[in-house]
C-alpha positions as CSV (number, residue, x, y, z in Angstrom):
1,M,0.0,0.0,0.0
2,H,1.1,3.6,-0.7
3,V,0.3,6.5,1.7
4,A,0.9,10.2,0.8
5,F,1.2,13.0,3.4
6,R,0.4,16.6,2.6
7,V,1.9,18.6,5.5
8,D,4.1,21.7,6.0
9,A,6.7,23.1,8.5
10,S,8.3,26.5,8.6
11,L,9.9,28.9,11.1
12,S,6.4,30.2,11.8
13,I,4.3,27.1,11.4
14,G,6.7,25.2,13.6
15,S,7.6,21.5,13.3
16,G,4.8,19.8,15.1
17,H,2.6,18.9,12.1
18,V,5.5,17.3,10.2
19,M,6.8,15.5,13.3
20,R,3.5,13.8,14.1
21,C,3.2,12.8,10.4
22,L,6.7,11.4,10.5
23,T,5.7,9.4,13.6
24,L,2.7,7.9,11.8
25,A,4.7,7.2,8.7
26,E,7.4,5.4,10.6
27,S,4.7,3.2,12.3
28,L,3.1,2.6,8.9
29,R,6.5,1.5,7.5
30,T,6.7,-1.3,10.0
31,H,3.5,-2.6,8.5
32,G,5.0,-2.7,5.0
33,V,3.5,0.6,3.8
34,S,5.4,2.9,1.5
35,C,5.1,6.7,2.4
36,L,5.5,9.8,0.3
37,F,5.7,13.4,1.8
38,I,4.5,16.4,-0.1
39,C,5.6,19.7,1.5
40,R,6.0,23.3,0.4
41,D,9.5,24.7,0.3
42,H,8.9,27.2,3.1
43,P,11.9,28.6,5.0
44,G,12.5,26.3,8.0
45,N,10.9,23.3,6.3
46,L,12.0,19.9,7.5
47,A,13.0,18.4,4.2
48,P,16.4,17.2,5.4
49,L,14.9,15.4,8.3
50,I,12.2,13.7,6.2
51,R,14.9,12.5,3.8
52,E,17.1,11.5,6.7
53,R,14.3,9.3,8.0
54,G,14.3,7.5,4.7
55,F,11.0,8.8,3.2
56,L,10.4,10.0,-0.4
57,L,9.8,13.7,-0.5
58,R,8.3,16.0,-3.2
59,L,8.8,19.8,-2.5
60,L,6.2,22.2,-3.8
61,P,7.6,25.5,-5.0
62,C,7.7,28.6,-2.8
63,E,7.6,32.0,-4.5
64,S,10.6,33.2,-2.5
65,H,12.8,31.9,0.3
66,T,12.0,34.9,2.5
67,E,9.7,34.3,5.5
68,V,6.0,34.6,4.6
69,A,3.8,36.7,6.8
70,F,2.0,33.9,8.6
71,S,-1.1,34.7,10.7
72,D,-2.9,32.6,13.3
73,A,-6.0,34.6,12.5
74,D,-5.9,33.6,8.9
75,Y,-4.5,30.1,8.4
76,S,-4.8,30.4,4.6
77,T,-1.5,32.4,4.8
78,W,0.2,29.2,5.9
79,L,-0.3,27.6,2.5
80,G,1.9,29.8,0.3
81,A,-0.5,29.3,-2.6
82,S,-4.2,29.3,-3.4
83,I,-6.2,26.2,-2.6
84,E,-6.6,25.4,-6.3
85,A,-2.9,25.8,-7.0
86,D,-1.8,23.7,-4.1
87,A,-4.2,21.0,-5.2
88,D,-2.8,21.0,-8.7
89,Q,0.7,20.9,-7.5
90,T,-0.1,18.0,-5.1
91,I,-1.7,16.1,-7.9
92,L,1.5,16.6,-10.0
93,A,3.6,15.5,-7.0
94,L,1.7,12.2,-6.9
95,E,3.0,11.6,-10.5
96,G,-0.2,9.9,-11.6
97,R,-0.2,7.4,-8.7
98,R,-3.5,6.7,-6.9
99,V,-2.6,6.2,-3.2
100,G,-4.4,4.0,-0.7
101,W,-4.5,6.8,1.8
102,L,-3.9,10.5,1.6
103,V,-3.1,12.0,5.0
104,V,-3.7,15.8,5.4
105,D,-2.3,17.7,8.3
106,H,-2.7,21.4,7.5
107,Y,-4.8,24.2,9.0
108,A,-5.0,25.9,5.6
109,L,-6.6,22.9,3.9
110,D,-10.3,21.9,4.2
111,E,-13.1,20.2,2.3
112,Q,-12.6,22.3,-0.8
113,W,-9.0,21.0,-1.3
114,E,-9.9,17.5,-0.1
115,S,-12.7,17.2,-2.7
116,L,-10.2,18.1,-5.4
117,L,-7.9,15.3,-4.3
118,R,-10.6,12.7,-3.9
119,P,-10.0,11.1,-7.3
120,Y,-6.4,10.5,-6.5
121,C,-6.8,8.4,-3.3
122,D,-8.9,5.5,-2.1
123,R,-9.4,7.1,1.3
124,L,-8.5,10.3,3.1
125,L,-7.4,10.9,6.7
126,V,-7.5,14.4,8.1
127,I,-5.5,15.4,11.2
128,D,-6.8,18.6,12.7
129,D,-6.8,20.4,16.0
130,L,-9.2,23.1,15.1
131,Q,-13.0,23.0,15.9
132,G,-15.7,23.9,13.5
133,R,-14.0,23.1,10.3
134,H,-15.6,21.0,7.5
135,H,-13.8,18.1,6.0
136,D,-14.4,15.6,3.2
137,C,-12.7,12.6,4.7
138,D,-13.0,9.0,5.6
139,L,-11.2,9.3,8.9
140,Y,-10.9,12.4,11.1
141,L,-8.3,12.6,13.9
142,N,-8.3,15.2,16.6
143,Q,-5.9,14.0,19.4
144,N,-6.8,16.8,21.8
145,L,-8.5,16.5,25.1
146,Q,-12.2,17.4,24.8
147,P,-14.3,19.1,27.4
148,A,-16.7,16.7,29.2
149,T,-19.6,18.7,27.8
150,A,-18.3,18.6,24.2
151,K,-20.6,17.3,21.5
152,P,-19.3,14.2,19.6
153,I,-17.4,15.2,16.4
154,K,-18.8,13.5,13.4
155,V,-17.6,13.4,9.8
156,Q,-19.9,12.9,6.8
157,R,-18.3,9.7,5.4
158,G,-16.5,7.8,8.0
159,F,-15.3,7.8,11.6
160,S,-13.8,10.3,14.1
161,L,-10.9,9.5,16.3
162,I,-11.0,11.9,19.2
163,G,-8.8,12.5,22.2
164,P,-5.3,11.7,23.5
165,R,-5.9,8.0,23.2
166,Y,-5.1,8.5,19.5
167,A,-2.1,10.9,20.0
168,L,0.6,10.2,17.5
169,L,3.7,9.6,19.6
170,Q,7.0,8.0,18.7
171,S,7.5,4.4,19.6
172,E,9.9,5.3,22.4
173,Y,7.0,6.8,24.4
174,R,5.0,3.6,24.3
175,K,8.1,1.6,25.4
176,L,8.9,4.0,28.3
177,H,5.2,4.5,29.4
178,R,5.2,1.5,31.8
179,R,8.9,1.8,32.7
180,T,8.8,5.4,33.9
181,P,7.8,5.7,37.6
182,Y,5.3,8.3,38.8
183,R,7.0,11.6,39.9
184,S,6.8,12.4,43.6
185,G,8.9,14.4,46.1
186,R,11.1,17.4,45.3
187,V,12.0,18.5,41.8
188,R,15.5,17.4,40.9
189,R,15.5,17.9,37.1
190,V,13.6,20.4,34.9
191,L,13.1,20.1,31.1
192,V,12.5,23.3,29.0
193,Y,11.3,23.0,25.4
194,F,9.1,25.4,23.5
195,G,9.0,23.7,20.1
196,G,10.9,24.3,16.8
197,A,9.8,27.9,16.3
198,D,9.7,29.9,19.6
199,S,9.8,33.2,17.8
200,S,9.1,35.0,21.1
201,N,12.0,33.5,22.9
202,L,10.0,31.9,25.7
203,T,12.9,29.5,26.1
204,G,15.2,32.3,27.2
205,K,12.6,34.0,29.4
206,A,11.6,30.8,31.2
207,L,15.3,29.8,31.6
208,S,16.1,33.2,33.1
209,T,13.4,32.9,35.7
210,L,14.4,29.3,36.4
211,L,18.0,30.3,37.0
212,E,16.9,32.9,39.4
213,L,14.6,30.7,41.4
214,C,16.1,27.2,41.1
215,P,18.2,25.6,43.9
216,A,21.8,25.0,42.7
217,E,21.4,21.3,42.8
218,V,18.4,21.2,40.4
219,M,19.6,20.3,36.8
220,I,18.0,22.0,33.8
221,D,17.8,20.5,30.3
222,V,17.1,23.0,27.6
223,V,16.2,21.9,24.0
224,V,16.5,24.4,21.2
225,N,16.4,24.7,17.4
226,P,19.9,25.6,16.3
227,Y,18.4,27.5,13.3
228,G,15.9,29.4,15.5
229,T,15.9,33.2,15.8
230,H,17.0,33.3,19.4
231,Y,19.4,30.4,19.5
232,H,22.5,32.5,20.3
233,S,20.8,34.5,23.1
234,V,19.8,31.2,24.8
235,L,23.4,29.9,24.2
236,D,24.7,33.0,26.1
237,L,22.4,32.2,29.1
238,V,23.5,28.5,29.2
239,S,27.2,29.3,29.0
240,S,27.2,30.9,32.5
241,A,25.0,28.3,34.2
242,P,26.8,25.1,35.3
243,N,23.5,23.3,36.1
244,V,22.1,23.8,32.6
245,V,22.6,21.3,29.7
246,L,21.8,22.4,26.2
247,H,20.4,19.9,23.6
248,Q,19.7,20.4,19.9
249,S,18.7,18.3,16.9
250,L,17.4,15.4,19.1
251,P,15.5,12.6,17.4
252,S,13.3,12.3,20.4
253,L,12.5,14.0,23.7
254,A,11.4,10.8,25.3
255,Y,14.6,10.1,27.3
256,L,14.9,13.6,28.6
257,M,11.3,13.5,29.7
258,A,11.7,10.2,31.4
259,E,14.6,11.8,33.5
260,A,12.8,15.0,34.3
261,D,10.5,15.8,37.3
262,L,9.0,18.9,35.8
263,A,8.6,20.3,32.3
264,I,8.1,23.9,31.1
265,G,7.0,24.3,27.5
266,A,4.3,25.0,24.9
267,S,0.9,23.5,25.0
268,G,1.0,21.8,21.6
269,A,1.5,18.2,20.5
270,T,4.3,17.9,23.1
271,S,1.6,17.9,25.8
272,W,0.7,14.3,25.0
273,E,4.4,13.2,25.1
274,R,4.7,14.7,28.6
275,C,1.5,13.1,29.8
276,C,2.5,9.7,28.4
277,L,5.5,9.7,30.6
278,G,3.7,11.1,33.6
279,L,5.7,14.4,33.5
280,P,4.0,17.3,35.4
281,S,4.1,20.5,33.3
282,V,3.8,24.2,33.3
283,V,2.7,25.4,29.9
284,F,2.3,28.5,27.8
285,T,0.3,28.9,24.6
286,L,2.3,30.2,21.7
287,A,-0.6,30.2,19.2
288,D,-4.4,30.5,19.2
289,N,-4.8,26.8,18.3
290,Q,-3.0,25.8,21.5
291,I,-5.4,27.7,23.8
292,P,-8.2,25.1,23.8
293,I,-5.6,22.4,24.6
294,A,-4.1,24.3,27.5
295,S,-7.4,25.4,28.8
296,E,-8.9,21.9,29.0
297,L,-5.7,20.3,30.4
298,S,-5.7,23.0,33.0
299,N,-9.4,22.7,33.8
300,Q,-9.0,18.9,34.3
301,G,-5.9,19.3,36.5
302,Y,-3.2,17.9,34.2
303,V,-1.1,21.1,33.8
304,Y,-0.5,24.6,35.2
305,W,-1.3,27.0,32.4
306,V,0.5,30.4,32.7
307,G,-1.5,32.0,29.8
308,P,-1.3,32.9,26.1
309,I,1.8,34.5,24.7
310,G,0.2,37.9,24.3
311,S,-0.8,38.3,27.9
312,I,1.7,36.3,30.0
313,D,1.6,37.0,33.7
314,S,5.3,36.9,34.7
315,E,4.5,37.1,38.4
316,K,2.0,34.2,38.1
317,F,4.8,32.1,36.4
318,R,7.2,33.0,39.3
319,E,4.6,31.9,41.9
320,I,3.9,28.6,40.1
321,L,7.6,27.8,39.9
322,S,8.3,28.8,43.5
323,E,5.6,26.4,44.7
324,L,6.7,23.5,42.4
325,L,10.4,23.9,43.0
326,Y,10.2,24.0,46.8
327,Q,7.2,21.8,47.6
328,P,6.9,18.0,47.0
329,I,5.1,17.1,43.8
330,P,2.1,14.8,44.6
331,D,2.4,11.5,42.7
332,S,-1.3,11.6,41.9
333,W,-0.6,14.4,39.4
334,S,2.0,12.3,37.6
335,R,-0.3,9.2,37.8
336,R,-3.3,11.0,36.2
337,C,-1.1,12.3,33.4
338,S,0.2,8.8,32.7
339,E,-3.3,7.4,32.6
340,L,-4.5,9.9,30.1
341,V,-2.0,8.8,27.3
342,D,-0.5,5.4,26.9
343,G,1.6,6.0,23.8
344,N,-0.2,3.5,21.5
345,G,-2.1,6.1,19.5
346,C,-0.3,5.4,16.2
347,E,-1.3,1.8,16.2
348,R,-4.9,2.7,17.0
349,V,-4.9,5.1,14.0
350,I,-3.3,2.4,11.8
351,A,-6.0,-0.1,12.9
352,A,-8.7,2.5,12.0
353,M,-7.0,2.8,8.6
354,G,-7.6,-1.0,8.1
355,I,-3.9,-1.8,8.1
356,P,-3.2,-4.7,8.0
357,V,-6.4,-5.6,6.0
358,H,-7.1,-8.7,8.2
359,Q,-6.2,-8.0,11.8
360,S,-5.6,-10.8,14.2
361,V,-7.7,-10.3,17.4
362,S,-7.2,-12.0,20.7
363,P,-9.0,-11.7,24.1
364,R,-7.3,-11.5,27.5
365,H,-8.5,-10.8,31.0
366,A,-8.7,-7.2,31.8
367,G,-6.7,-5.9,34.8
368,R,-6.4,-2.8,36.9
369,D,-4.1,-1.2,34.4
370,D,-6.8,-1.4,31.8
371,I,-9.3,0.6,33.7
372,P,-8.5,3.9,31.9
373,V,-9.0,2.2,28.6
374,I,-12.3,0.6,29.7
375,R,-13.5,4.0,31.0
376,H,-12.6,5.6,27.7
377,L,-14.6,3.1,25.7
378,V,-17.6,3.4,28.1
379,S,-17.5,7.2,28.3
380,H,-17.3,7.6,24.6
381,S,-20.3,5.4,23.9
382,D,-23.7,4.7,25.2
383,W,-22.8,1.2,26.2
384,I,-24.6,-0.2,29.2
385,P,-23.9,-3.9,29.5
386,F,-27.1,-6.0,29.2
387,R,-29.2,-2.9,28.8
388,S,-32.2,-5.0,27.6
389,D,-32.0,-7.3,30.7
390,P,-30.9,-5.3,33.8
391,E,-31.3,-8.3,36.0
392,I,-28.1,-9.8,34.6
393,F,-26.1,-6.7,35.4
394,Q,-27.8,-6.1,38.8
395,E,-25.2,-7.8,41.0
396,L,-22.4,-5.6,39.7
397,T,-24.4,-2.4,40.4
398,A,-26.4,-3.2,43.5
399,S,-23.8,-1.8,45.9
400,G,-23.8,1.5,44.1
401,E,-20.1,1.2,43.6
402,D,-18.3,1.5,40.3
403,W,-19.4,-1.5,38.2
404,I,-16.0,-1.7,36.4
405,N,-14.1,-2.3,39.6
406,N,-16.8,-4.7,40.8
407,A,-16.6,-6.7,37.5
408,L,-12.8,-7.0,37.9
409,R,-13.1,-8.2,41.5
410,S,-16.1,-10.6,40.9
411,V,-13.8,-13.4,39.7
412,D,-16.2,-16.2,40.8
413,F,-19.0,-15.4,38.4
414,C,-17.6,-12.8,36.0
415,H,-14.9,-12.6,33.3
416,F,-14.0,-9.1,32.0
417,L,-12.1,-9.3,28.7
418,I,-10.1,-6.9,26.6
419,F,-9.8,-7.6,22.8
420,E,-6.4,-6.6,21.3
421,N,-4.8,-6.8,17.9
422,S,-1.2,-8.0,17.3
423,S,0.0,-4.4,18.1
424,A,-1.6,-4.5,21.6
425,V,-4.3,-2.0,20.5
426,E,-7.4,-2.4,22.6
427,L,-10.3,-2.9,20.1
428,G,-13.1,-3.6,22.5
429,V,-14.2,-5.2,25.8
430,S,-16.5,-8.1,26.7
431,L,-18.3,-8.8,30.0
432,L,-19.3,-12.4,30.7
433,I,-21.5,-13.1,33.7
434,R,-22.8,-16.3,35.2
435,L,-26.4,-16.2,36.5
436,Q,-28.2,-19.2,37.8
437,G,-25.8,-21.6,36.1
438,K,-26.0,-19.9,32.7
439,W,-23.5,-17.5,31.0
440,Y,-24.5,-14.2,29.5
441,L,-22.1,-12.4,27.1
442,D,-22.1,-8.7,26.2
443,A,-19.4,-6.9,24.2
444,Y,-18.6,-3.4,23.0
445,F,-16.2,-2.6,20.2
446,D,-14.7,0.7,18.9
447,C,-16.4,0.7,15.5
448,A,-13.7,2.9,14.1
449,L,-11.2,0.1,14.7
450,V,-13.2,-3.1,14.2
451,D,-15.5,-3.9,11.3
452,E,-18.6,-6.1,11.6
453,R,-16.8,-9.2,10.5
454,A,-14.1,-8.8,13.1
455,Q,-16.7,-8.1,15.8
456,S,-18.5,-11.3,15.0
457,E,-15.3,-13.3,15.1
458,S,-14.3,-11.7,18.4
459,L,-17.6,-12.8,20.0
460,S,-16.6,-16.4,19.0
461,L,-13.2,-15.8,20.5
462,A,-14.8,-14.7,23.8
463,L,-16.8,-18.0,23.9
464,A,-13.7,-20.0,23.2
465,F,-11.9,-18.1,26.0
466,L,-14.8,-18.8,28.4
467,R,-14.8,-22.5,27.5
468,A,-11.0,-22.7,28.3
469,E,-11.5,-21.0,31.6
470,E,-14.5,-22.9,33.0
471,K,-14.8,-26.5,33.9
472,G,-17.9,-28.8,33.4
473,A,-20.9,-28.0,31.2
474,L,-20.9,-24.6,29.7
475,E,-24.4,-23.2,28.9
476,V,-24.5,-19.8,27.2
477,A,-27.9,-18.2,27.4
478,S,-27.4,-15.0,25.3
479,V,-24.9,-13.1,23.2
480,S,-25.2,-9.3,23.2
481,L,-23.5,-6.6,21.3
482,A,-23.4,-3.0,22.8
483,G,-26.1,-4.0,25.4
484,Y,-28.6,-5.7,23.1
485,P,-29.0,-9.4,22.4
486,I,-28.2,-10.5,18.9
487,R,-31.2,-12.2,17.4
488,E,-31.6,-13.7,14.0
489,E,-34.8,-15.0,12.4
490,T,-35.1,-18.7,13.3
491,V,-35.7,-21.2,10.5
492,G,-37.0,-24.4,11.9
493,G,-37.2,-25.5,15.5
494,G,-36.6,-22.3,17.5
495,G,-35.9,-23.0,21.2
496,L,-34.2,-26.4,20.6
497,A,-32.0,-27.7,23.4
498,L,-28.7,-28.4,21.7
499,S,-25.4,-29.8,23.0
500,I,-21.9,-30.1,21.6
501,C,-19.3,-32.6,23.0
502,S,-15.6,-32.3,22.0
503,D,-12.2,-33.2,23.4
504,S,-10.7,-30.4,25.5
505,G,-7.6,-30.3,23.4
506,S,-9.2,-30.8,20.0
507,W,-8.3,-28.8,16.9
508,I,-12.0,-28.2,16.2
509,N,-12.6,-26.2,19.4
510,T,-11.6,-23.0,17.6
511,S,-14.5,-23.5,15.2
512,I,-17.2,-24.6,17.7
513,P,-17.7,-21.1,19.2
514,R,-18.9,-19.7,15.8
515,L,-21.5,-22.5,15.7
516,I,-22.6,-21.8,19.3
517,R,-22.8,-18.1,18.7
518,D,-25.0,-18.6,15.6
519,W,-27.3,-21.0,17.4
520,I,-27.7,-18.8,20.4
521,C,-28.5,-15.8,18.2
522,R,-31.3,-18.0,16.6
523,G,-32.8,-18.6,20.0
524,Y,-31.6,-22.1,20.7
525,Q,-30.4,-23.3,24.1
526,V,-26.7,-24.5,23.7
527,T,-24.4,-26.4,26.1
528,W,-20.8,-27.2,25.3
529,V,-18.9,-30.0,27.2
530,H,-15.6,-31.8,27.0
531,D,-16.8,-34.8,29.0
532,A,-19.9,-36.7,27.9
533,K,-20.8,-37.3,31.5
534,D,-21.6,-33.6,31.9
535,L,-24.2,-33.6,29.1
536,P,-27.5,-32.3,30.4
537,G,-29.8,-33.8,27.8
538,G,-32.1,-32.2,25.2
539,E,-33.1,-32.6,21.6
540,L,-29.8,-32.9,19.7
541,C,-26.2,-33.6,20.7
542,F,-23.3,-33.3,18.3
543,F,-20.1,-35.2,19.0
544,L,-17.3,-33.4,17.2
545,S,-13.8,-34.8,17.4
546,Y,-14.7,-36.6,20.6
547,S,-12.3,-39.6,21.1
548,R,-14.1,-41.5,23.9
549,I,-16.8,-44.1,23.4
550,V,-20.3,-42.8,24.4
551,G,-22.7,-45.4,25.8
552,Q,-26.4,-45.8,25.3
553,E,-27.1,-44.3,28.7
554,I,-25.8,-40.9,27.6
555,L,-27.2,-41.1,24.0
556,A,-30.6,-41.8,25.5
557,K,-30.6,-38.2,27.0
558,Y,-31.2,-36.9,23.5
559,A,-33.7,-37.5,20.8
560,H,-30.8,-37.8,18.4
561,G,-27.0,-37.9,18.8
562,L,-25.0,-36.8,15.7
563,V,-21.4,-37.6,14.7
564,V,-19.2,-36.0,12.0
565,H,-16.8,-38.5,10.5
566,A,-14.5,-37.8,7.6
567,S,-14.8,-40.9,5.4
568,D,-17.2,-42.3,2.8
569,L,-19.0,-44.7,5.2
570,P,-19.1,-47.6,5.7
571,K,-15.5,-47.4,4.5
572,G,-13.0,-45.9,6.9
573,R,-14.8,-46.3,10.2
574,G,-12.7,-45.8,13.3
575,W,-9.9,-43.4,14.2
576,S,-8.3,-40.4,12.3
577,P,-9.8,-41.1,8.9
578,T,-8.6,-37.9,7.2
579,T,-5.0,-38.6,8.3
580,W,-5.1,-42.1,6.9
581,L,-6.8,-41.0,3.6
582,I,-4.2,-38.3,3.0
583,I,-1.3,-40.8,3.7
584,E,-3.0,-43.1,1.1
585,G,-2.9,-40.3,-1.4
586,A,-6.5,-39.2,-1.5
587,D,-7.2,-35.8,-3.1
588,R,-10.9,-35.6,-2.0
589,I,-12.0,-36.1,1.6
590,P,-15.7,-37.0,2.3
591,V,-17.1,-35.4,5.5
592,T,-20.2,-37.3,6.7
593,L,-22.9,-36.5,9.3
594,L,-24.5,-39.6,10.8
595,E,-26.5,-40.8,13.7
596,A,-24.5,-41.9,16.8
597,V,-25.3,-45.6,17.7
598,D,-23.7,-48.3,19.9
599,S,-21.6,-49.6,17.0
600,V,-18.7,-47.4,15.9
601,D,-19.6,-45.0,13.0
602,A,-22.5,-47.4,11.9
603,G,-25.5,-45.1,12.2
604,S,-27.7,-43.7,9.4
605,V,-26.1,-41.1,7.2
606,Y,-27.9,-37.7,6.9
607,D,-25.6,-35.6,4.9
608,Q,-22.2,-35.5,3.3
609,R,-19.7,-32.9,1.9
610,W,-16.5,-33.3,0.0
611,I,-13.2,-31.4,0.5
612,Q,-11.0,-31.0,-2.5
613,L,-7.2,-31.1,-1.8
614,D,-4.4,-30.0,-4.1
615,G,-1.7,-32.2,-2.4
616,T,0.2,-29.4,-0.6
617,E,-2.1,-28.7,2.4
618,L,-0.5,-29.3,5.8
619,V,-2.3,-30.3,8.9
620,D,-3.6,-26.9,10.0
621,Q,-4.8,-26.1,6.5
622,W,-6.8,-29.3,5.9
623,R,-8.1,-29.3,9.4
624,S,-9.5,-25.8,8.8
625,S,-11.3,-27.1,5.7
626,L,-12.5,-30.1,7.7
627,A,-13.8,-27.8,10.5
628,E,-15.6,-25.6,8.0
629,A,-17.3,-28.6,6.4
630,S,-18.2,-30.0,9.9
631,V,-19.8,-26.8,11.1
632,A,-21.7,-26.4,7.8
633,L,-23.2,-30.0,8.2
634,C,-24.3,-29.2,11.7
635,E,-25.8,-25.9,10.8
636,D,-27.7,-27.3,7.8
637,F,-29.1,-30.2,9.9
638,V,-30.4,-27.9,12.7
639,S,-31.7,-25.3,10.3
640,S,-34.1,-27.8,8.6
641,Y,-34.7,-30.0,11.7
642,P,-36.9,-32.1,12.0
643,D,-37.3,-32.4,8.3
644,S,-33.6,-33.2,8.0
645,L,-34.3,-36.6,9.7
646,S,-36.1,-37.7,6.5
647,L,-32.7,-37.6,4.7
648,G,-31.3,-40.4,6.7
649,R,-30.1,-43.5,4.8
650,S,-28.6,-46.8,5.9
651,Q,-24.9,-47.5,5.1
652,L,-24.5,-49.9,2.3
653,G,-21.4,-52.1,1.5
654,E,-18.6,-53.7,3.4
655,A,-17.2,-51.8,6.3
656,T,-13.5,-51.1,6.7
657,Y,-11.8,-49.7,9.8
658,Y,-8.8,-47.5,10.6
659,P,-6.7,-48.0,13.7
660,R,-6.0,-45.3,16.3
661,R,-3.1,-43.1,15.2
662,R,-0.1,-42.9,17.6
663,A,3.0,-40.8,17.9
664,D,5.2,-43.5,16.5
665,D,3.3,-43.4,13.2
666,S,5.0,-40.0,12.5
667,E,8.4,-41.7,12.0
668,L,10.2,-41.1,8.6
669,N,12.2,-43.7,6.9
670,I,15.4,-42.0,6.0
671,D,16.4,-44.8,3.6
672,K,13.5,-43.8,1.3
673,P,13.4,-40.8,-1.0
674,L,11.8,-37.7,0.6
675,R,9.1,-37.6,-2.1
676,E,7.7,-40.8,-0.8
677,S,7.2,-39.2,2.7
678,I,5.4,-36.0,1.5
679,N,1.9,-37.2,2.5
680,L,3.2,-38.3,5.9
681,L,4.7,-34.9,6.4
682,R,1.3,-33.3,5.5
683,V,-0.4,-35.0,8.4
684,V,2.1,-34.7,11.2
685,D,1.2,-32.4,14.1
686,N,4.2,-30.3,15.2
687,K,2.9,-30.3,18.8
688,S,1.2,-33.6,19.4
689,Y,2.6,-35.9,16.7
690,P,5.8,-34.4,15.3
691,A,7.7,-35.9,12.5
692,F,10.9,-37.7,13.5
693,F,13.6,-40.1,12.3
694,Q,16.0,-42.4,14.0
695,F,19.7,-42.2,13.5
696,K,22.5,-44.0,15.5
697,G,20.1,-44.7,18.4
698,K,18.9,-41.1,18.7
699,R,15.5,-39.6,17.7
700,F,15.6,-36.4,15.7
701,Y,12.4,-34.3,15.4
702,L,11.4,-32.1,12.4
703,R,9.1,-29.1,12.3
704,V,7.1,-28.9,9.2
705,S,5.7,-25.7,7.8
706,S,5.1,-24.0,4.4
707,E,5.3,-20.5,3.1
């Protein structure tokens, strides 16, 4: 995939827009995405840095290399061209290439420009910090903290990603987030950084005040732009101060922030970096767009805000510094900052971009460190678990305490799960509650990050997780999404009592939850067991990859017991038929649904499907096809039940039997050509029945995989 960025930097615009786009681009590159930057050749642009980071760059012409009169009141002056001219130049820079995503991070560009670029990209991501602007985009990102009373921001076409949870931070911040301890006690080190522009020399002014007030033992790190207007005046200040260390051209501020106890700087994008590492801050606003950020951070107690650059109260700044430098910093301040930003924003944005196309999702138990994430998901949605049946949720709310904490503590009847992708991005949560012996499942997903297909698969994963955690019979009464039970129109016998019995370690257990989910959503009662002795009885019981013999006493609990067996019965009764058929060279595998009777695999046949093989499938691949066919047979039988009983036919012909397969059957004969052992290699299980050969009295194991 190709992604293009339209973003600018200059001595007046600053570096923040380009830096956060570089951060996103570097994360995209780890996912195999090729990135192109399109920037105007303003004085102070970051073209050398972009090229140094290894990205392709196209510079748009600038009329002159003298500083343009930029204005915060009129962001159109930031562009250096008209909307139409910039669009035409951007199209030329794309060189006829249609990109997968076009990322726009520019206060001078809005829906007019975006609509002109629509034909040249599949989808469009807008990064914006300003309120009230209109965009023609598929994904809108505003990483700033929003007031509690703020109305949800919506875009016409797609999704909005709002808040510091999506802040675009370098990977160093995510790595250091958990490692960096909360600040407490006296300040020992201060970090001063006002961004790449700092045309008003706030660095020098803040440093002068610090040097006047700071105890001699407090170290001060100052980060400056060596090409900035006031670089030399700051250099003069530092030269006479032994406790000040000057830094310039740093690839990241993360390590300085981790060492600092207090930061002084601008309330821009750096605010989220400081919060991620739990660094208490005193901030100034250098531009109008920073005022809402500072105001909300201050209102919610995350920073001290001195004021906007045009009306800075020097005495207020001195009072704040005097208090912070000579009084212990409460660790609750640092802790709250750290909980606001976890550093995984880039991966969340990439997930919302649908990269990779097919995300792997896995559930895990939620813990106390996940509470901020859970609160975010709950507060940014109208999710109330089991909204349609409050009785299920009642025990977690009866005490009047926080239900999230109660759910995490109620380990005897509750599982609280977090769904993550391979990049540890939290995609959603699930609450599973046992009430009167039955389990109820409800889940909520961030729809910007998870499509409907992945949500459906995640519900199955939650059921599989529950089965692995709980012993005995597992009866699931309902599956809900965002508070409401999922219900599908039932075809056939609604309300049937169904059971599934499988071995606890069977390969088919990853496919059974999908079957259970679908049946529950159709209104059936479903129980899943790993030991036939736990079967409760009912209408139908399906024995799927169950290796133990089931007697008539258990079969009598059901009107019908059904077995799926992979052979063309009566041939191939017995153990591991698919394995033996592949070893024999079969290129088609019959999958048969039959009635369970006392004699092994001898009951009436109701249905059959065939799997076509090309001769290269290894065990996981052909098992997946076998599981798909098995689930389809079960679904079809139930959907048309009881009419499906009329399809039953007796087995005709002479019966043959396969023996139980054992570990020693995976031995390779090294005296034979490898080609003669290909089919054996296709059926070995690397975990349970690995391939091996004997040589000089030793056994050597092989791991078999394909590209």
